[in-house]
VEXLO-753528 format. One record per residue: residue number from 1; residue in three letters; x, y, z of N, C-alpha, C in turn. Coordinates in steps of 0.2 Angstrom, whole numbers, plus 5000, padded with zeros to 4 digits. Each point is the difference from the previous one (the first is absolute). Layout:
REM residues N
  nr rest   nu   nv   nw  cau  cav  caw   cu   cv   cw
 NUM  Ala    X    Y    Z    X    Y    Z    X    Y    Z
...
This chain:
REM residues 117
  nr rest   nu   nv   nw  cau  cav  caw   cu   cv   cw
   1  Met 4784 4974 5117 5006 4997 5001 5004 4998 4994
   2  Lys 4997 4996 4996 5003 4998 4994 5002 5006 4995
   3  Lys 4996 5005 5000 5002 5006 4996 5006 5004 5003
   4  Lys 5000 5000 5007 5005 5004 5003 5007 4996 4999
   5  Leu 5000 4993 5000 5005 4996 4999 5003 5001 4993
   6  Ile 4996 5001 4995 5002 5001 4993 5003 5007 4999
   7  Thr 4997 5005 5003 5002 5007 5000 5007 5000 5003
   8  Thr 5001 4997 5006 5007 5000 5003 5005 4996 4996
   9  Phe 4998 4995 4997 5004 4996 4995 5002 5004 4994
  10  Thr 4996 5003 4997 5001 5004 4994 5004 5006 5002
  11  Ser 4999 5003 5006 5005 5006 5002 5007 4997 5001
  12  Thr 5000 4995 5003 5007 4997 5002 5004 4998 4993
  13  Cys 4996 4997 4996 5003 4999 4993 5003 5006 4997
  14  Phe 4995 5005 5000 5002 5007 4997 5007 5003 5003
  15  Val 5000 4999 5006 5006 5003 5004 5006 4996 4998
  16  Phe 5000 4993 5000 5006 4996 4997 5001 5002 4993
  17  Met 4996 5000 4996 5001 5002 4993 5003 5007 4999
  18  Leu 4998 5005 5004 5003 5006 4999 5007 5000 5003
  19  Thr 5001 4997 5006 5007 4999 5002 5004 4997 4995
  20  Gly 4998 4995 4997 5004 4996 4995 5002 5005 4994
  21  Ile 4995 5004 4998 5001 5005 4994 5005 5005 5002
  22  Met 5000 5002 5006 5004 5006 5003 5007 4997 5001
  23  Ser 5001 4994 5002 5007 4997 5001 5003 4999 4993
  24  Cys 4997 4999 4995 5002 4999 4993 5002 5006 4997
  25  Lys 4999 5006 5003 5001 5006 4997 5007 5001 4998
  26  Lys 5002 5002 4994 5007 5001 4998 5002 5007 5002
  27  Thr 5006 4999 5003 5003 5007 5003 5006 5001 4996
  28  Asp 5002 5007 5001 5006 5002 4996 5006 4997 5004
  29  Ser 5004 4996 4996 5006 4997 5003 5006 5003 4999
  30  Gly 5000 5007 4997 5006 5003 4999 5003 4999 4993
  31  Thr 5006 5002 5000 5004 5000 4993 5006 4995 5001
  32  Pro 5001 4996 4995 5005 4995 5000 5007 5004 5001
  33  Gly 5004 4997 5004 5007 5003 5001 5004 4999 4994
  34  Glu 5006 5003 5000 5005 4998 4994 5001 4993 5000
  35  Asn 5000 4997 4994 5001 4993 4998 4995 4996 5004
  36  Glu 4994 5002 5001 4995 4996 5003 4994 5000 4995
  37  Ile 4996 4994 5000 4994 4999 4996 4995 4998 5005
  38  Phe 4994 5004 5000 4994 4998 5004 4996 4995 4996
  39  Leu 4997 4995 5003 4995 4996 4998 4994 5002 5003
  40  Leu 4995 5003 4996 4995 5004 5003 4994 5000 4996
  41  Tyr 4994 4998 5002 4994 5000 4996 5000 4997 4993
  42  Lys 5004 4994 5001 5001 4995 4994 5004 5004 4994
  43  Arg 5005 5004 5003 5004 5003 4995 5007 5001 5003
  44  Phe 5005 5000 4996 5007 5002 5002 5000 5008 5000
  45  Asn 5004 5003 5004 5001 5007 5000 5007 5001 5002
  46  Pro 5005 5003 4996 4998 5001 4993 5001 4993 4996
  47  Thr 4997 5000 4993 5001 4994 4996 5006 5000 4997
  48  Ser 5004 5005 4999 5007 5000 4997 5005 5004 5005
  49  Leu 5005 4997 5000 5006 5003 5005 5006 4999 4996
  50  Thr 5004 5005 5000 5007 5000 4997 5005 5001 5006
  51  Ile 5005 4995 5000 5004 5000 5005 5007 4999 4998
  52  Lys 5005 5001 5004 5007 4998 4998 5002 4993 5002
  53  Lys 5005 4997 4997 5002 4993 5001 5002 5000 5008
  54  Gly 4998 4995 5003 5002 4999 5007 4995 5003 5005
  55  Thr 4994 5002 4997 4995 5003 5005 4995 4995 5002
  56  Thr 4998 5001 5007 4995 4995 5002 4993 5004 5000
  57  Val 4996 4996 4997 4993 5003 5000 4995 4996 5005
  58  Thr 4996 5004 5003 4996 4997 5005 4993 5000 4998
  59  Phe 4996 4995 5000 4993 4999 4998 4996 5000 5007
  60  Thr 4996 5005 5001 4996 5000 5006 4993 4999 4999
  61  Asn 4996 4996 5003 4993 4999 5000 4997 5004 5004
  62  Lys 4996 5005 4997 4996 5005 5004 4993 4999 4999
  63  Asp 4998 4994 4998 4993 4998 4999 4998 4995 5005
  64  Asn 4993 4999 5000 4998 4994 5005 5000 4993 4997
  65  Ala 5001 5000 4993 5000 4994 4997 5008 4997 4999
  66  Asn 5001 4994 5000 5007 4997 4999 5002 5002 4993
  67  His 5006 5001 4999 5003 5001 4993 5007 4997 5000
  68  Ser 5003 5000 4994 5007 4998 4999 5003 5004 4995
  69  Ala 5007 5000 5000 5004 5003 4995 5004 4994 4997
  70  Ser 4999 4999 4993 5003 4994 4997 5003 5002 4993
  71  Ser 5006 4998 4999 5003 5002 4994 4998 4995 4994
  72  Asn 4999 5003 4994 4998 4996 4995 5005 4995 4998
  73  Ile 5006 5001 5002 5005 4995 4998 5003 4996 5006
  74  Asn 4996 5000 5005 5002 4996 5006 5007 5003 5004
  75  Leu 5001 5006 4999 5005 5003 5003 4999 5001 5008
  76  Phe 4994 5002 5001 4998 5000 5007 4992 4999 5001
  77  Asp 4998 4997 5006 4993 4999 5001 4999 5001 5008
  78  Ser 4996 5005 5001 4999 5002 5007 4996 4994 5004
  79  Gly 4997 4996 4997 4995 4996 5003 4994 5005 5003
  80  Lys 4996 4998 5005 4995 5004 5002 5002 5006 5004
  81  Ile 4998 5006 4999 5002 5006 5004 4993 5002 5003
  82  Lys 5000 4999 5006 4994 5002 5004 5000 5008 5001
  83  Asn 4994 5002 5002 4999 5007 5002 5006 5003 5004
  84  Asn 5003 5006 4998 5005 5003 5004 5007 4996 5000
  85  Gln 5000 4995 4996 5007 4996 5000 5003 5002 4993
  86  Ser 5007 4999 5000 5004 5002 4994 5004 4994 4998
  87  Phe 5003 5001 4994 5004 4995 4997 5005 5005 4996
  88  Thr 5007 4998 5001 5005 5004 4996 5004 4995 4995
  89  His 5002 5003 4995 5005 4997 4995 5005 5005 4998
  90  Thr 5006 4998 4999 5006 5004 4998 5001 4998 4993
  91  Phe 5000 5005 4995 5001 4999 4993 5007 5002 4998
  92  Asn 5004 4994 4999 5007 5001 4999 5002 5000 4993
  93  Asp 4995 4999 4995 5002 5000 4993 4996 5005 4996
  94  Val 5003 5003 4996 4996 5005 4995 4995 4996 4996
  95  Gly 4995 5003 4999 4994 4997 4996 4993 5003 5002
  96  Thr 4996 4997 4996 4993 5002 5002 4996 4994 5002
  97  Tyr 4997 5000 5006 4997 4995 5004 4992 5001 5001
  98  Asn 4996 4996 4997 4993 5000 5001 4998 4996 5006
  99  Phe 4995 5002 5003 4998 4997 5006 4992 5000 5000
 100  Tyr 4997 4996 5004 4993 5000 5001 4998 4997 5007
 101  Cys 4993 5000 5001 4998 4997 5007 4997 4993 4998
 102  Asn 5002 4995 5003 4997 4993 4999 4993 5000 5002
 103  Tyr 4998 5004 5004 4993 4999 5003 4995 5003 4995
 104  His 5002 5005 4996 4996 5004 4995 5004 5000 4993
 105  Ser 5002 4995 4998 5005 5000 4994 4997 5002 4993
 106  Thr 4993 5000 5000 4997 5003 4994 4998 5007 5000
 107  Asn 5001 5003 5006 4999 5007 5001 5006 5004 4997
 108  Gln 4998 5004 4995 5005 5004 4997 5004 5005 5005
 109  Gln 4996 5003 5005 5003 5004 5004 5004 4997 5006
 110  Glu 5000 4994 5000 5005 4996 5004 5006 4997 4997
 111  Gln 5002 5004 4995 5006 4998 4996 5004 5006 5000
 112  Gly 5007 4999 5000 5004 5006 5000 5007 4998 4997
 113  Thr 5004 5005 4999 5007 5000 4997 5005 5003 5005
 114  Ile 5006 4997 5001 5005 5003 5003 5006 5001 4995
 115  Ile 5002 5006 4998 5006 5001 4996 5006 5001 5004
 116  Val 5005 4996 4999 5007 5000 5003 5005 5003 4996
 117  Gln 5003 5005 5001 5005 5004 4996 5007 4999 5003
């Protein structure tokens, strides 16, 4: 009886673990649209974007983790962007604007640049 209980428990744990692993599987989330930046797999895609003055850029979280898009000079700060949520900002002045993710600020891949012409 005790051996059967342990076997059942082990099997159940294995099924839950396998289900958890499969639900974390990263799937193809497509390609960012024009003037859109994906936050995915702890990186921005693309990391650099050149736009015209007056353009609105959309930051879309395609990851299971929370992310943010924050300007290095406090021009914009999305706050928490959850999975499948977006944040937009309109760039009205010519210049080069660096941004990063507050949740992963030391990760080089979660830093980017927007060049406004």
